[in-house]
C-alpha positions as CSV (number, residue, x, y, z in Angstrom):
1,X,4.0,28.3,-24.4
2,X,6.1,29.8,-21.6
3,X,6.8,27.8,-18.5
4,X,7.9,30.0,-15.6
5,X,7.8,27.5,-12.7
6,X,8.7,23.8,-12.6
7,X,5.8,21.4,-12.4
8,X,4.7,20.8,-8.8
9,X,6.0,24.0,-7.4
10,X,2.7,25.8,-7.5
11,X,1.0,22.8,-5.8
12,X,3.7,23.0,-3.1
13,X,3.0,26.8,-2.6
14,X,-0.7,26.1,-2.5
15,X,-0.2,23.6,0.3
16,X,2.0,26.1,2.3
17,X,-0.5,28.9,1.8
18,X,-3.3,26.6,3.0
19,X,-1.4,25.7,6.1
20,X,-0.7,29.4,6.7
21,X,-4.5,30.2,6.5
22,X,-5.4,27.2,8.6
23,X,-3.0,28.2,11.4
24,X,-3.5,31.9,11.1
25,X,0.2,32.6,10.7
26,X,1.8,34.7,8.0
27,X,2.6,33.0,4.7
28,X,6.1,34.4,4.8
29,X,6.8,32.3,7.9
30,X,5.8,29.1,6.1
31,X,7.8,29.9,3.0
32,X,10.9,30.8,5.0
33,X,10.5,27.7,7.2
34,X,10.0,25.4,4.2
35,X,13.1,27.1,2.5
36,X,15.2,26.4,5.5
37,X,14.0,22.8,5.9
38,X,14.6,22.1,2.2
39,X,18.1,23.6,2.3
40,X,18.8,21.6,5.5
41,X,17.5,18.4,3.8
42,X,19.7,19.1,0.8
43,X,22.7,19.6,3.1
44,X,22.0,16.3,5.0
45,X,21.7,14.4,1.7
46,X,24.9,16.0,0.4
47,X,26.7,15.1,3.6
48,X,25.6,11.5,3.4
49,X,26.5,11.3,-0.3
50,X,30.0,12.8,0.4
51,X,30.5,10.5,3.3
52,X,30.1,7.5,1.0
53,X,32.7,8.9,-1.3
54,X,35.3,10.8,0.8
55,X,34.7,9.7,4.4
56,X,33.6,11.6,7.5
57,X,36.0,14.6,7.5
58,X,35.5,15.2,3.8
59,X,31.7,15.0,4.3
60,X,31.8,17.6,7.1
61,X,33.9,19.9,4.9
62,X,31.4,19.4,2.1
63,X,28.4,20.2,4.2
64,X,30.1,23.2,5.7
65,X,31.0,24.6,2.3
66,X,27.4,24.0,1.1
67,X,25.8,25.9,3.9
68,X,28.2,28.8,3.6
69,X,28.3,29.0,-0.2
70,X,27.2,32.6,-1.1
71,X,24.8,31.5,-3.9
72,X,22.9,29.3,-1.5
73,X,22.8,31.9,1.2
74,X,21.4,34.3,-1.4
75,X,18.8,31.8,-2.5
76,X,17.4,31.3,1.0
77,X,16.6,35.0,1.2
78,X,13.7,34.8,-1.2
79,X,11.3,32.1,-2.3
80,X,12.8,30.4,-5.3
81,X,11.4,27.4,-7.2
82,X,14.8,25.8,-7.3
83,X,15.2,25.2,-3.5
84,X,12.9,22.1,-3.1
85,X,14.6,20.5,-6.0
86,X,18.0,20.6,-4.4
87,X,16.9,18.2,-1.8
88,X,15.2,16.0,-4.3
89,X,18.3,15.9,-6.6
90,X,20.7,15.1,-3.7
91,X,18.3,12.6,-2.3
92,X,18.0,10.8,-5.7
93,X,21.8,10.8,-6.0
94,X,22.2,9.3,-2.6
95,X,19.6,6.6,-3.4
96,X,21.5,5.9,-6.6
97,X,24.8,5.8,-4.8
98,X,23.5,3.4,-2.2
99,X,21.7,1.2,-4.7
100,X,24.8,0.7,-6.9
101,X,27.5,1.1,-4.3
102,X,26.1,-1.4,-1.7
103,X,23.5,-3.4,-3.5
104,X,25.4,-4.2,-6.7
105,X,22.6,-2.7,-8.9
106,X,19.7,-4.3,-7.2
107,X,17.1,-3.0,-4.8
108,X,17.9,-5.7,-2.3
109,X,19.1,-3.2,0.3
110,X,15.5,-1.8,0.5
111,X,14.1,-5.1,1.8
């Protein structure tokens, strides 16, 4: 069995294509918009994560390096299945960092 795309990515594409048909806009616009939103979300999560560790100036440097990293710029030029998972990975790391950094291993900060 060959798996070419991660689970959930085809479902995400189906939703984007449905929105394109519903609005009458090109699918390419929805894919590019989603790609930019996912990369922006990943950058925001990475900034927040770095801010917890190295402070404000280090977090700004981290976010700046992330958005200018040549591999990321190249990834945003075509629809890749990795892009939505960057935001999920950094969001999960931020949640883990907040949970264990501030809450002492509990979910008390959520309440």
